[in-house]
N, CA and C atoms of all chains as a GROMACS GRO file, in nm:
protein
  639
    1UNK      N    1  11.785   7.875   7.525
    1UNK     CA    2  11.772   7.933   7.659
    1UNK      C    3  11.801   7.827   7.764
    2UNK      N    4  11.882   7.860   7.862
    2UNK     CA    5  11.920   7.764   7.965
    2UNK      C    6  11.826   7.778   8.084
    3UNK      N    7  11.709   7.718   8.071
    3UNK     CA    8  11.609   7.736   8.176
    3UNK      C    9  11.641   7.659   8.303
    4UNK      N   10  11.676   7.534   8.287
    4UNK     CA   11  11.696   7.452   8.406
    4UNK      C   12  11.805   7.504   8.498
    5UNK      N   13  11.920   7.544   8.444
    5UNK     CA   14  12.022   7.597   8.536
    5UNK      C   15  11.975   7.716   8.617
    6UNK      N   16  11.906   7.808   8.550
    6UNK     CA   17  11.867   7.928   8.625
    6UNK      C   18  11.757   7.896   8.725
    7UNK      N   19  11.672   7.802   8.691
    7UNK     CA   20  11.567   7.765   8.786
    7UNK      C   21  11.630   7.702   8.910
    8UNK      N   22  11.731   7.621   8.887
    8UNK     CA   23  11.800   7.561   9.001
    8UNK      C   24  11.871   7.668   9.083
    9UNK      N   25  11.932   7.763   9.013
    9UNK     CA   26  12.004   7.869   9.083
    9UNK      C   27  11.909   7.956   9.165
   10UNK      N   28  11.790   7.982   9.107
   10UNK     CA   29  11.694   8.064   9.180
   10UNK      C   30  11.660   8.001   9.314
   11UNK      N   31  11.646   7.870   9.312
   11UNK     CA   32  11.613   7.801   9.436
   11UNK      C   33  11.730   7.793   9.531
   12UNK      N   34  11.845   7.754   9.477
   12UNK     CA   35  11.962   7.734   9.562
   12UNK      C   36  12.017   7.864   9.618
   13UNK      N   37  12.013   7.968   9.535
   13UNK     CA   38  12.076   8.093   9.577
   13UNK      C   39  12.004   8.156   9.694
   14UNK      N   40  11.878   8.123   9.712
   14UNK     CA   41  11.806   8.184   9.823
   14UNK      C   42  11.825   8.108   9.953
   15UNK      N   43  11.864   7.983   9.944
   15UNK     CA   44  11.876   7.904  10.066
   15UNK      C   45  11.981   7.956  10.164
   16UNK      N   46  12.099   7.999  10.115
   16UNK     CA   47  12.198   8.048  10.212
   16UNK      C   48  12.151   8.170  10.289
   17UNK      N   49  12.048   8.237  10.241
   17UNK     CA   50  12.000   8.357  10.309
   17UNK      C   51  11.952   8.325  10.450
   18UNK      N   52  11.910   8.201  10.471
   18UNK     CA   53  11.854   8.165  10.602
   18UNK      C   54  11.954   8.186  10.715
   19UNK      N   55  12.083   8.180  10.684
   19UNK     CA   56  12.184   8.194  10.788
   19UNK      C   57  12.237   8.334  10.802
   20UNK      N   58  12.185   8.427  10.726
   20UNK     CA   59  12.238   8.562  10.727
   20UNK      C   60  12.188   8.640  10.849
   21UNK      N   61  12.267   8.735  10.892
   21UNK     CA   62  12.226   8.814  11.007
   21UNK      C   63  12.225   8.962  10.977
   22UNK      N   64  12.258   9.003  10.856
   22UNK     CA   65  12.254   9.146  10.825
   22UNK      C   66  12.186   9.168  10.692
   23UNK      N   67  12.119   9.282  10.680
   23UNK     CA   68  12.053   9.314  10.555
   23UNK      C   69  12.153   9.337  10.444
   24UNK      N   70  12.271   9.384  10.479
   24UNK     CA   71  12.374   9.403  10.377
   24UNK      C   72  12.406   9.273  10.307
   25UNK      N   73  12.415   9.167  10.384
   25UNK     CA   74  12.441   9.036  10.325
   25UNK      C   75  12.324   8.991  10.240
   26UNK      N   76  12.204   9.018  10.287
   26UNK     CA   77  12.085   8.979  10.210
   26UNK      C   78  12.084   9.050  10.075
   27UNK      N   79  12.113   9.178  10.076
   27UNK     CA   80  12.114   9.253   9.951
   27UNK      C   81  12.219   9.196   9.857
   28UNK      N   82  12.334   9.161   9.911
   28UNK     CA   83  12.439   9.102   9.828
   28UNK      C   84  12.392   8.971   9.767
   29UNK      N   85  12.327   8.889   9.847
   29UNK     CA   86  12.277   8.762   9.797
   29UNK      C   87  12.169   8.784   9.692
   30UNK      N   88  12.082   8.881   9.716
   30UNK     CA   89  11.977   8.909   9.620
   30UNK      C   90  12.036   8.956   9.488
   31UNK      N   91  12.140   9.036   9.498
   31UNK     CA   92  12.206   9.083   9.377
   31UNK      C   93  12.268   8.966   9.301
   32UNK      N   94  12.320   8.869   9.374
   32UNK     CA   95  12.376   8.751   9.311
   32UNK      C   96  12.269   8.674   9.234
   33UNK      N   97  12.152   8.660   9.296
   33UNK     CA   98  12.041   8.593   9.228
   33UNK      C   99  12.007   8.668   9.100
   34UNK      N  100  11.999   8.799   9.112
   34UNK     CA  101  11.965   8.881   8.996
   34UNK      C  102  12.068   8.864   8.885
   35UNK      N  103  12.196   8.862   8.921
   35UNK     CA  104  12.301   8.845   8.820
   35UNK      C  105  12.287   8.712   8.748
   36UNK      N  106  12.254   8.609   8.825
   36UNK     CA  107  12.239   8.477   8.765
   36UNK      C  108  12.121   8.475   8.669
   37UNK      N  109  12.012   8.540   8.709
   37UNK     CA  110  11.896   8.548   8.622
   37UNK      C  111  11.932   8.622   8.493
   38UNK      N  112  11.998   8.733   8.510
   38UNK     CA  113  12.033   8.817   8.396
   38UNK      C  114  12.119   8.742   8.296
   39UNK      N  115  12.207   8.660   8.347
   39UNK     CA  116  12.302   8.591   8.261
   39UNK      C  117  12.240   8.476   8.182
   40UNK      N  118  12.126   8.426   8.225
   40UNK     CA  119  12.072   8.307   8.162
   40UNK      C  120  11.956   8.331   8.067
   41UNK      N  121  11.870   8.428   8.098
   41UNK     CA  122  11.750   8.443   8.017
   41UNK      C  123  11.776   8.524   7.890
   42UNK      N  124  11.733   8.473   7.777
   42UNK     CA  125  11.749   8.543   7.651
   42UNK      C  126  11.616   8.564   7.580
   43UNK      N  127  11.510   8.493   7.620
   43UNK     CA  128  11.377   8.515   7.564
   43UNK      C  129  11.323   8.647   7.620
   44UNK      N  130  11.285   8.739   7.531
   44UNK     CA  131  11.259   8.877   7.575
   44UNK      C  132  11.154   8.891   7.685
   45UNK      N  133  11.030   8.844   7.665
   45UNK     CA  134  10.933   8.863   7.774
   45UNK      C  135  10.973   8.790   7.903
   46UNK      N  136  11.024   8.669   7.887
   46UNK     CA  137  11.067   8.595   8.006
   46UNK      C  138  11.185   8.665   8.073
   47UNK      N  139  11.274   8.718   7.991
   47UNK     CA  140  11.392   8.787   8.046
   47UNK      C  141  11.350   8.908   8.129
   48UNK      N  142  11.257   8.986   8.075
   48UNK     CA  143  11.213   9.105   8.147
   48UNK      C  144  11.137   9.064   8.273
   49UNK      N  145  11.059   8.957   8.262
   49UNK     CA  146  10.985   8.909   8.380
   49UNK      C  147  11.083   8.865   8.489
   50UNK      N  148  11.183   8.789   8.450
   50UNK     CA  149  11.283   8.744   8.547
   50UNK      C  150  11.363   8.861   8.603
   51UNK      N  151  11.393   8.957   8.516
   51UNK     CA  152  11.465   9.077   8.562
   51UNK      C  153  11.381   9.152   8.665
   52UNK      N  154  11.253   9.165   8.636
   52UNK     CA  155  11.166   9.234   8.732
   52UNK      C  156  11.161   9.157   8.864
   53UNK      N  157  11.160   9.025   8.856
   53UNK     CA  158  11.163   8.944   8.978
   53UNK      C  159  11.290   8.967   9.058
   54UNK      N  160  11.403   8.969   8.988
   54UNK     CA  161  11.530   8.995   9.056
   54UNK      C  162  11.534   9.133   9.117
   55UNK      N  163  11.483   9.230   9.042
   55UNK     CA  164  11.476   9.366   9.094
   55UNK      C  165  11.392   9.371   9.223
   56UNK      N  166  11.280   9.301   9.223
   56UNK     CA  167  11.190   9.309   9.339
   56UNK      C  168  11.252   9.240   9.460
   57UNK      N  169  11.336   9.139   9.438
   57UNK     CA  170  11.406   9.078   9.551
   57UNK      C  171  11.498   9.182   9.616
   58UNK      N  172  11.573   9.253   9.533
   58UNK     CA  173  11.658   9.360   9.586
   58UNK      C  174  11.572   9.466   9.653
   59UNK      N  175  11.463   9.504   9.587
   59UNK     CA  176  11.375   9.608   9.638
   59UNK      C  177  11.314   9.568   9.773
   60UNK      N  178  11.281   9.440   9.787
   60UNK     CA  179  11.225   9.392   9.914
   60UNK      C  180  11.325   9.410  10.028
   61UNK      N  181  11.451   9.378   9.998
   61UNK     CA  182  11.555   9.397  10.100
   61UNK      C  183  11.568   9.544  10.137
   62UNK      N  184  11.562   9.630  10.036
   62UNK     CA  185  11.574   9.774  10.061
   62UNK      C  186  11.455   9.824  10.142
   63UNK      N  187  11.336   9.775  10.109
   63UNK     CA  188  11.216   9.819  10.183
   63UNK      C  189  11.227   9.779  10.330
   64UNK      N  190  11.271   9.658  10.355
   64UNK     CA  191  11.287   9.614  10.494
   64UNK      C  192  11.398   9.692  10.563
   65UNK      N  193  11.503   9.721  10.487
   65UNK     CA  194  11.612   9.802  10.541
   65UNK      C  195  11.561   9.938  10.584
   66UNK      N  196  11.482  10.001  10.498
   66UNK     CA  197  11.429  10.134  10.531
   66UNK      C  198  11.337  10.126  10.653
   67UNK      N  199  11.250  10.026  10.655
   67UNK     CA  200  11.156  10.014  10.766
   67UNK      C  201  11.228   9.988  10.897
   68UNK      N  202  11.337   9.914  10.891
   68UNK     CA  203  11.410   9.877  11.012
   68UNK      C  204  11.504   9.988  11.059
   69UNK      N  205  11.579  10.043  10.965
   69UNK     CA  206  11.684  10.137  11.002
   69UNK      C  207  11.639  10.283  11.004
   70UNK      N  208  11.539  10.316  10.924
   70UNK     CA  209  11.501  10.457  10.910
   70UNK      C  210  11.350  10.479  10.924
   71UNK      N  211  11.289  10.434  11.033
   71UNK     CA  212  11.147  10.467  11.050
   71UNK      C  213  11.127  10.618  11.068
   72UNK      N  214  11.227  10.685  11.123
   72UNK     CA  215  11.223  10.830  11.140
   72UNK      C  216  11.347  10.890  11.074
   73UNK      N  217  11.336  11.014  11.036
   73UNK     CA  218  11.444  11.078  10.962
   73UNK      C  219  11.573  11.087  11.045
   74UNK      N  220  11.557  11.086  11.177
   74UNK     CA  221  11.676  11.093  11.263
   74UNK      C  222  11.708  10.960  11.331
   75UNK      N  223  11.651  10.851  11.278
   75UNK     CA  224  11.681  10.719  11.337
   75UNK      C  225  11.830  10.687  11.326
   76UNK      N  226  11.888  10.724  11.214
   76UNK     CA  227  12.032  10.712  11.193
   76UNK      C  228  12.079  10.844  11.133
   77UNK      N  229  12.204  10.880  11.158
   77UNK     CA  230  12.250  11.010  11.106
   77UNK      C  231  12.246  11.020  10.954
   78UNK      N  232  12.244  10.906  10.886
   78UNK     CA  233  12.249  10.908  10.740
   78UNK      C  234  12.112  10.888  10.674
   79UNK      N  235  12.008  10.867  10.751
   79UNK     CA  236  11.876  10.841  10.691
   79UNK      C  237  11.830  10.956  10.601
   80UNK      N  238  11.852  11.078  10.646
   80UNK     CA  239  11.802  11.194  10.572
   80UNK      C  240  11.865  11.205  10.434
   81UNK      N  241  11.988  11.156  10.420
   81UNK     CA  242  12.053  11.166  10.289
   81UNK      C  243  12.039  11.039  10.207
   82UNK      N  244  12.038  10.924  10.274
   82UNK     CA  245  12.038  10.796  10.202
   82UNK      C  246  11.901  10.760  10.145
   83UNK      N  247  11.797  10.776  10.224
   83UNK     CA  248  11.664  10.731  10.180
   83UNK      C  249  11.615  10.805  10.055
   84UNK      N  250  11.634  10.938  10.047
   84UNK     CA  251  11.597  11.004   9.920
   84UNK      C  252  11.672  10.949   9.800
   85UNK      N  253  11.799  10.912   9.820
   85UNK     CA  254  11.876  10.852   9.710
   85UNK      C  255  11.819  10.715   9.673
   86UNK      N  256  11.780  10.639   9.775
   86UNK     CA  257  11.719  10.509   9.750
   86UNK      C  258  11.597  10.525   9.659
   87UNK      N  259  11.516  10.626   9.688
   87UNK     CA  260  11.394  10.646   9.609
   87UNK      C  261  11.427  10.680   9.464
   88UNK      N  262  11.534  10.755   9.443
   88UNK     CA  263  11.573  10.790   9.306
   88UNK      C  264  11.615  10.665   9.229
   89UNK      N  265  11.701  10.583   9.292
   89UNK     CA  266  11.744  10.458   9.227
   89UNK      C  267  11.624  10.366   9.204
   90UNK      N  268  11.536  10.360   9.303
   90UNK     CA  269  11.419  10.273   9.295
   90UNK      C  270  11.332  10.311   9.175
   91UNK      N  271  11.304  10.440   9.162
   91UNK     CA  272  11.218  10.486   9.053
   91UNK      C  273  11.286  10.467   8.918
   92UNK      N  274  11.415  10.494   8.911
   92UNK     CA  275  11.486  10.480   8.784
   92UNK      C  276  11.481  10.335   8.735
   93UNK      N  277  11.501  10.241   8.827
   93UNK     CA  278  11.497  10.100   8.788
   93UNK      C  279  11.355  10.060   8.748
   94UNK      N  280  11.258  10.104   8.824
   94UNK     CA  281  11.119  10.071   8.791
   94UNK      C  282  11.081  10.125   8.653
   95UNK      N  283  11.119  10.250   8.626
   95UNK     CA  284  11.084  10.310   8.497
   95UNK      C  285  11.151  10.235   8.382
   96UNK      N  286  11.278  10.198   8.401
   96UNK     CA  287  11.350  10.128   8.294
   96UNK      C  288  11.288   9.991   8.269
   97UNK      N  289  11.250   9.922   8.376
   97UNK     CA  290  11.188   9.790   8.360
   97UNK      C  291  11.050   9.806   8.295
   98UNK      N  292  10.977   9.908   8.334
   98UNK     CA  293  10.844   9.931   8.274
   98UNK      C  294  10.856   9.958   8.125
   99UNK      N  295  10.958  10.034   8.087
   99UNK     CA  296  10.980  10.062   7.945
   99UNK      C  297  11.015   9.934   7.869
  100UNK      N  298  11.103   9.854   7.927
  100UNK     CA  299  11.140   9.728   7.863
  100UNK      C  300  11.020   9.635   7.852
  101UNK      N  301  10.940   9.630   7.957
  101UNK     CA  302  10.821   9.545   7.954
  101UNK      C  303  10.725   9.590   7.844
  102UNK      N  304  10.699   9.719   7.839
  102UNK     CA  305  10.606   9.770   7.737
  102UNK      C  306  10.655   9.737   7.597
  103UNK      N  307  10.787   9.746   7.578
  103UNK     CA  308  10.840   9.717   7.444
  103UNK      C  309  10.826   9.570   7.408
  104UNK      N  310  10.864   9.482   7.499
  104UNK     CA  311  10.860   9.339   7.463
  104UNK      C  312  10.717   9.289   7.448
  105UNK      N  313  10.624   9.349   7.520
  105UNK     CA  314  10.484   9.307   7.504
  105UNK      C  315  10.426   9.359   7.373
  106UNK      N  316  10.468   9.478   7.332
  106UNK     CA  317  10.417   9.535   7.207
  106UNK      C  318  10.492   9.480   7.085
  107UNK      N  319  10.617   9.439   7.107
  107UNK     CA  320  10.700   9.391   6.996
  107UNK      C  321  10.771   9.262   7.035
  108UNK      N  322  10.696   9.154   7.054
  108UNK     CA  323  10.755   9.031   7.108
  108UNK      C  324  10.862   8.970   7.019
  109UNK      N  325  10.862   9.003   6.891
  109UNK     CA  326  10.962   8.945   6.799
  109UNK      C  327  11.078   9.040   6.771
  110UNK      N  328  11.069   9.162   6.817
  110UNK     CA  329  11.173   9.260   6.786
  110UNK      C  330  11.290   9.250   6.885
  111UNK      N  331  11.400   9.308   6.846
  111UNK     CA  332  11.519   9.309   6.932
  111UNK      C  333  11.497   9.408   7.046
  112UNK      N  334  11.494   9.354   7.168
  112UNK     CA  335  11.468   9.438   7.285
  112UNK      C  336  11.595   9.467   7.364
  113UNK      N  337  11.708   9.437   7.304
  113UNK     CA  338  11.833   9.442   7.381
  113UNK      C  339  11.862   9.580   7.437
  114UNK      N  340  11.830   9.685   7.361
  114UNK     CA  341  11.859   9.820   7.409
  114UNK      C  342  11.780   9.851   7.536
  115UNK      N  343  11.651   9.818   7.531
  115UNK     CA  344  11.565   9.846   7.646
  115UNK      C  345  11.599   9.754   7.763
  116UNK      N  346  11.630   9.630   7.729
  116UNK     CA  347  11.665   9.534   7.834
  116UNK      C  348  11.794   9.578   7.903
  117UNK      N  349  11.892   9.620   7.823
  117UNK     CA  350  12.020   9.660   7.882
  117UNK      C  351  12.002   9.784   7.969
  118UNK      N  352  11.915   9.875   7.928
  118UNK     CA  353  11.889   9.994   8.009
  118UNK      C  354  11.828   9.953   8.144
  119UNK      N  355  11.738   9.856   8.139
  119UNK     CA  356  11.677   9.808   8.264
  119UNK      C  357  11.780   9.737   8.351
  120UNK      N  358  11.867   9.660   8.287
  120UNK     CA  359  11.974   9.592   8.362
  120UNK      C  360  12.066   9.694   8.429
  121UNK      N  361  12.104   9.795   8.353
  121UNK     CA  362  12.196   9.896   8.406
  121UNK      C  363  12.134   9.968   8.527
  122UNK      N  364  12.008  10.005   8.514
  122UNK     CA  365  11.942  10.076   8.624
  122UNK      C  366  11.926   9.986   8.746
  123UNK      N  367  11.896   9.859   8.721
  123UNK     CA  368  11.879   9.766   8.833
  123UNK      C  369  12.013   9.737   8.901
  124UNK      N  370  12.117   9.724   8.820
  124UNK     CA  371  12.250   9.702   8.877
  124UNK      C  372  12.294   9.820   8.963
  125UNK      N  373  12.266   9.940   8.914
  125UNK     CA  374  12.303  10.060   8.991
  125UNK      C  375  12.229  10.062   9.125
  126UNK      N  376  12.102  10.024   9.120
  126UNK     CA  377  12.020  10.019   9.242
  126UNK      C  378  12.075   9.915   9.339
  127UNK      N  379  12.103   9.797   9.286
  127UNK     CA  380  12.155   9.689   9.370
  127UNK      C  381  12.291   9.727   9.430
  128UNK      N  382  12.373   9.793   9.349
  128UNK     CA  383  12.505   9.833   9.398
  128UNK      C  384  12.491   9.936   9.511
  129UNK      N  385  12.402  10.030   9.492
  129UNK     CA  386  12.380  10.130   9.596
  129UNK      C  387  12.323  10.064   9.722
  130UNK      N  388  12.230   9.972   9.702
  130UNK     CA  389  12.172   9.902   9.817
  130UNK      C  390  12.279   9.824   9.892
  131UNK      N  391  12.369   9.761   9.820
  131UNK     CA  392  12.477   9.688   9.885
  131UNK      C  393  12.565   9.782   9.966
  132UNK      N  394  12.592   9.898   9.907
  132UNK     CA  395  12.677   9.996   9.975
  132UNK      C  396  12.614  10.043  10.105
  133UNK      N  397  12.487  10.078  10.102
  133UNK     CA  398  12.425  10.127  10.225
  133UNK      C  399  12.398  10.011  10.322
  134UNK      N  400  12.386   9.891  10.269
  134UNK     CA  401  12.361   9.775  10.355
  134UNK      C  402  12.475   9.747  10.449
  135UNK      N  403  12.597   9.779  10.410
  135UNK     CA  404  12.710   9.751  10.497
  135UNK      C  405  12.710   9.841  10.619
  136UNK      N  406  12.625   9.941  10.621
  136UNK     CA  407  12.618  10.028  10.737
  136UNK      C  408  12.536   9.966  10.849
  137UNK      N  409  12.468   9.855  10.821
  137UNK     CA  410  12.389   9.792  10.927
  137UNK      C  411  12.481   9.711  11.017
  138UNK      N  412  12.442   9.693  11.143
  138UNK     CA  413  12.527   9.615  11.236
  138UNK      C  414  12.551   9.474  11.185
  139UNK      N  415  13.091   9.753  12.798
  139UNK     CA  416  12.951   9.775  12.756
  139UNK      C  417  12.859   9.745  12.875
  140UNK      N  418  12.776   9.842  12.910
  140UNK     CA  419  12.688   9.821  13.024
  140UNK      C  420  12.562   9.745  12.985
  141UNK      N  421  12.482   9.714  13.084
  141UNK     CA  422  12.363   9.631  13.060
  141UNK      C  423  12.266   9.698  12.964
  142UNK      N  424  12.249   9.830  12.979
  142UNK     CA  425  12.156   9.900  12.890
  142UNK      C  426  12.204   9.897  12.746
  143UNK      N  427  12.334   9.913  12.729
  143UNK     CA  428  12.391   9.910  12.593
  143UNK      C  429  12.376   9.772  12.532
  144UNK      N  430  12.400   9.669  12.614
  144UNK     CA  431  12.385   9.532  12.564
  144UNK      C  432  12.240   9.506  12.524
  145UNK      N  433  12.147   9.551  12.607
  145UNK     CA  434  12.006   9.532  12.577
  145UNK      C  435  11.968   9.603  12.448
  146UNK      N  436  12.020   9.725  12.431
  146UNK     CA  437  11.990   9.800  12.309
  146UNK      C  438  12.047   9.730  12.187
  147UNK      N  439  12.169   9.678  12.204
  147UNK     CA  440  12.232   9.607  12.092
  147UNK      C  441  12.152   9.482  12.055
  148UNK      N  442  12.112   9.406  12.156
  148UNK     CA  443  12.035   9.284  12.130
  148UNK      C  444  11.902   9.317  12.064
  149UNK      N  445  11.840   9.427  12.108
  149UNK     CA  446  11.713   9.467  12.049
  149UNK      C  447  11.731   9.504  11.902
  150UNK      N  448  11.839   9.578  11.874
  150UNK     CA  449  11.865   9.616  11.734
  150UNK      C  450  11.896   9.493  11.650
  151UNK      N  451  11.976   9.401  11.705
  151UNK     CA  452  12.010   9.279  11.631
  151UNK      C  453  11.884   9.196  11.603
  152UNK      N  454  11.797   9.188  11.702
  152UNK     CA  455  11.674   9.110  11.685
  152UNK      C  456  11.586   9.171  11.576
  153UNK      N  457  11.580   9.304  11.574
  153UNK     CA  458  11.497   9.371  11.473
  153UNK      C  459  11.551   9.344  11.334
  154UNK      N  460  11.682   9.350  11.320
  154UNK     CA  461  11.742   9.327  11.189
  154UNK      C  462  11.726   9.181  11.147
  155UNK      N  463  11.742   9.092  11.243
  155UNK     CA  464  11.725   8.950  11.211
  155UNK      C  465  11.581   8.923  11.167
  156UNK      N  466  11.486   8.984  11.236
  156UNK     CA  467  11.345   8.965  11.199
  156UNK      C  468  11.320   9.016  11.058
  157UNK      N  469  11.378   9.132  11.027
  157UNK     CA  470  11.362   9.187  10.892
  157UNK      C  471  11.427   9.096  10.789
  158UNK      N  472  11.541   9.040  10.826
  158UNK     CA  473  11.612   8.952  10.733
  158UNK      C  474  11.528   8.830  10.700
  159UNK      N  475  11.466   8.773  10.801
  159UNK     CA  476  11.383   8.655  10.779
  159UNK      C  477  11.270   8.687  10.682
  160UNK      N  478  11.210   8.805  10.699
  160UNK     CA  479  11.103   8.846  10.609
  160UNK      C  480  11.154   8.859  10.467
  161UNK      N  481  11.272   8.918  10.453
  161UNK     CA  482  11.331   8.934  10.320
  161UNK      C  483  11.354   8.798  10.255
  162UNK      N  484  11.404   8.703  10.334
  162UNK     CA  485  11.427   8.569  10.281
  162UNK      C  486  11.296   8.509  10.232
  163UNK      N  487  11.192   8.526  10.311
  163UNK     CA  488  11.062   8.472  10.269
  163UNK      C  489  11.016   8.536  10.139
  164UNK      N  490  11.035   8.668  10.128
  164UNK     CA  491  10.999   8.737  10.004
  164UNK      C  492  11.080   8.683   9.887
  165UNK      N  493  11.211   8.667   9.908
  165UNK     CA  494  11.298   8.622   9.800
  165UNK      C  495  11.258   8.483   9.752
  166UNK      N  496  11.226   8.396   9.844
  166UNK     CA  497  11.184   8.260   9.807
  166UNK      C  498  11.051   8.265   9.732
  167UNK      N  499  10.957   8.344   9.782
  167UNK     CA  500  10.826   8.353   9.718
  167UNK      C  501  10.838   8.409   9.576
  168UNK      N  502  10.920   8.512   9.561
  168UNK     CA  503  10.936   8.573   9.428
  168UNK      C  504  11.009   8.476   9.334
  169UNK      N  505  11.113   8.411   9.386
  169UNK     CA  506  11.186   8.314   9.304
  169UNK      C  507  11.092   8.202   9.258
  170UNK      N  508  11.008   8.155   9.348
  170UNK     CA  509  10.914   8.048   9.313
  170UNK      C  510  10.813   8.095   9.209
  171UNK      N  511  10.767   8.220   9.225
  171UNK     CA  512  10.673   8.274   9.129
  171UNK      C  513  10.736   8.282   8.990
  172UNK      N  514  10.858   8.336   8.984
  172UNK     CA  515  10.926   8.347   8.855
  172UNK      C  516  10.948   8.208   8.794
  173UNK      N  517  10.991   8.115   8.875
  173UNK     CA  518  11.015   7.978   8.827
  173UNK      C  519  10.886   7.918   8.769
  174UNK      N  520  10.777   7.933   8.841
  174UNK     CA  521  10.649   7.876   8.796
  174UNK      C  522  10.606   7.938   8.664
  175UNK      N  523  10.616   8.069   8.655
  175UNK     CA  524  10.572   8.139   8.533
  175UNK      C  525  10.658   8.098   8.414
  176UNK      N  526  10.788   8.095   8.434
  176UNK     CA  527  10.878   8.061   8.323
  176UNK      C  528  10.855   7.917   8.279
  177UNK      N  529  10.826   7.831   8.373
  177UNK     CA  530  10.797   7.691   8.339
  177UNK      C  531  10.675   7.681   8.250
  178UNK      N  532  10.578   7.769   8.274
  178UNK     CA  533  10.450   7.760   8.202
  178UNK      C  534  10.458   7.820   8.062
  179UNK      N  535  10.552   7.908   8.039
  179UNK     CA  536  10.561   7.973   7.908
  179UNK      C  537  10.571   8.122   7.922
  180UNK      N  538  10.513   8.195   7.828
  180UNK     CA  539  10.520   8.341   7.834
  180UNK      C  540  10.436   8.395   7.950
  181UNK      N  541  10.486   8.497   8.017
  181UNK     CA  542  10.409   8.556   8.128
  181UNK      C  543  10.276   8.614   8.080
  182UNK      N  544  10.170   8.585   8.151
  182UNK     CA  545  10.037   8.640   8.119
  182UNK      C  546  10.016   8.771   8.195
  183UNK      N  547   9.905   8.837   8.165
  183UNK     CA  548   9.872   8.960   8.238
  183UNK      C  549   9.863   8.932   8.388
  184UNK      N  550   9.803   8.819   8.422
  184UNK     CA  551   9.789   8.784   8.564
  184UNK      C  552   9.927   8.761   8.628
  185UNK      N  553  10.019   8.705   8.550
  185UNK     CA  554  10.154   8.682   8.604
  185UNK      C  555  10.224   8.816   8.631
  186UNK      N  556  10.209   8.909   8.538
  186UNK     CA  557  10.270   9.041   8.560
  186UNK      C  558  10.207   9.110   8.680
  187UNK      N  559  10.075   9.094   8.693
  187UNK     CA  560  10.005   9.156   8.806
  187UNK      C  561  10.053   9.098   8.939
  188UNK      N  562  10.073   8.967   8.940
  188UNK     CA  563  10.119   8.902   9.063
  188UNK      C  564  10.254   8.958   9.107
  189UNK      N  565  10.343   8.978   9.009
  189UNK     CA  566  10.475   9.033   9.041
  189UNK      C  567  10.464   9.180   9.083
  190UNK      N  568  10.375   9.251   9.015
  190UNK     CA  569  10.358   9.394   9.044
  190UNK      C  570  10.309   9.416   9.187
  191UNK      N  571  10.234   9.320   9.239
  191UNK     CA  572  10.183   9.332   9.376
  191UNK      C  573  10.297   9.346   9.476
  192UNK      N  574  10.402   9.268   9.455
  192UNK     CA  575  10.519   9.280   9.544
  192UNK      C  576  10.582   9.418   9.529
  193UNK      N  577  10.595   9.464   9.404
  193UNK     CA  578  10.658   9.594   9.382
  193UNK      C  579  10.578   9.706   9.447
  194UNK      N  580  10.446   9.699   9.433
  194UNK     CA  581  10.362   9.803   9.492
  194UNK      C  582  10.375   9.807   9.645
  195UNK      N  583  10.383   9.689   9.704
  195UNK     CA  584  10.398   9.682   9.850
  195UNK      C  585  10.532   9.743   9.893
  196UNK      N  586  10.637   9.712   9.818
  196UNK     CA  587  10.768   9.769   9.850
  196UNK      C  588  10.769   9.920   9.831
  197UNK      N  589  10.706   9.965   9.722
  197UNK     CA  590  10.701  10.109   9.695
  197UNK      C  591  10.632  10.184   9.809
  198UNK      N  592  10.528  10.123   9.862
  198UNK     CA  593  10.454  10.189   9.971
  198UNK      C  594  10.546  10.214  10.091
  199UNK      N  595  10.636  10.120  10.116
  199UNK     CA  596  10.731  10.135  10.227
  199UNK      C  597  10.840  10.235  10.193
  200UNK      N  598  10.900  10.217  10.076
  200UNK     CA  599  11.015  10.299  10.039
  200UNK      C  600  10.976  10.446  10.021
  201UNK      N  601  10.860  10.469   9.962
  201UNK     CA  602  10.820  10.607   9.932
  201UNK      C  603  10.743  10.676  10.044
  202UNK      N  604  10.706  10.600  10.146
  202UNK     CA  605  10.638  10.663  10.259
  202UNK      C  606  10.736  10.756  10.331
  203UNK      N  607  10.687  10.871  10.375
  203UNK     CA  608  10.778  10.962  10.446
  203UNK      C  609  10.820  10.903  10.580
  204UNK      N  610  10.946  10.922  10.613
  204UNK     CA  611  10.993  10.885  10.746
  204UNK      C  612  10.931  10.982  10.846
  205UNK      N  613  10.919  10.937  10.970
  205UNK     CA  614  10.870  11.028  11.074
  205UNK      C  615  10.961  11.151  11.077
  206UNK      N  616  10.900  11.267  11.067
  206UNK     CA  617  10.977  11.390  11.070
  206UNK      C  618  11.025  11.436  10.933
  207UNK      N  619  10.993  11.359  10.831
  207UNK     CA  620  11.037  11.395  10.696
  207UNK      C  621  10.924  11.465  10.620
  208UNK      N  622  10.960  11.569  10.549
  208UNK     CA  623  10.866  11.635  10.460
  208UNK      C  624  10.907  11.607  10.317
  209UNK      N  625  10.822  11.537  10.244
  209UNK     CA  626  10.855  11.504  10.106
  209UNK      C  627  10.839  11.626  10.018
  210UNK      N  628  10.926  11.642   9.918
  210UNK     CA  629  10.908  11.752   9.824
  210UNK      C  630  10.781  11.730   9.743
  211UNK      N  631  10.719  11.837   9.698
  211UNK     CA  632  10.597  11.821   9.617
  211UNK      C  633  10.627  11.743   9.490
  212UNK      N  634  10.529  11.661   9.450
  212UNK     CA  635  10.547  11.582   9.328
  212UNK      C  636  10.567  11.672   9.209
  213UNK      N  637  10.660  11.628   9.120
  213UNK     CA  638  10.689  11.709   9.001
  213UNK      C  639  10.572  11.703   8.904
   0.00000   0.00000   0.00000
């Protein structure tokens, strides 16, 4: 397992965020952090833990996006359609990660790749959607 | 662009910038938490709970109804 590189990346990848001015950029950066985490961790419980951390970074950006852009259903013309979709992606990723977590905790020595990949796929879809809606911010 | 439009734009930009700063703080905190846990070994129940706290806070925002929104009944 390549721990040191990913630990360095986790720290470095967040630093450029300080200069960002749009949530779309933040979501993109968060997705980059998540990709780096995904590519490095191979130990099952640690991998799922890191995946959940990457997911929550994306989720934090989405939560702030919703609070800022869509406090009311008519705050933006697209809030009524986009926010319900956000919730669907959010729940799907959470459920997939919860399933992967339950498996690796119950079966720490077993192959968790199927569950892990399902969690990765759901999180990637969420991050991709978040990036797409993020570009709508000024 | 008139003065009112400029003021509205600046207000919107300031709100987004403020939200961005918060997101950065969250990202750094979460990254540090993950780094610390991985350094120590396998995640413990307390480690999972610490991470879950962030998720629960985000869920409260994302799943809260927008003003004027009626959520469908839970399945």
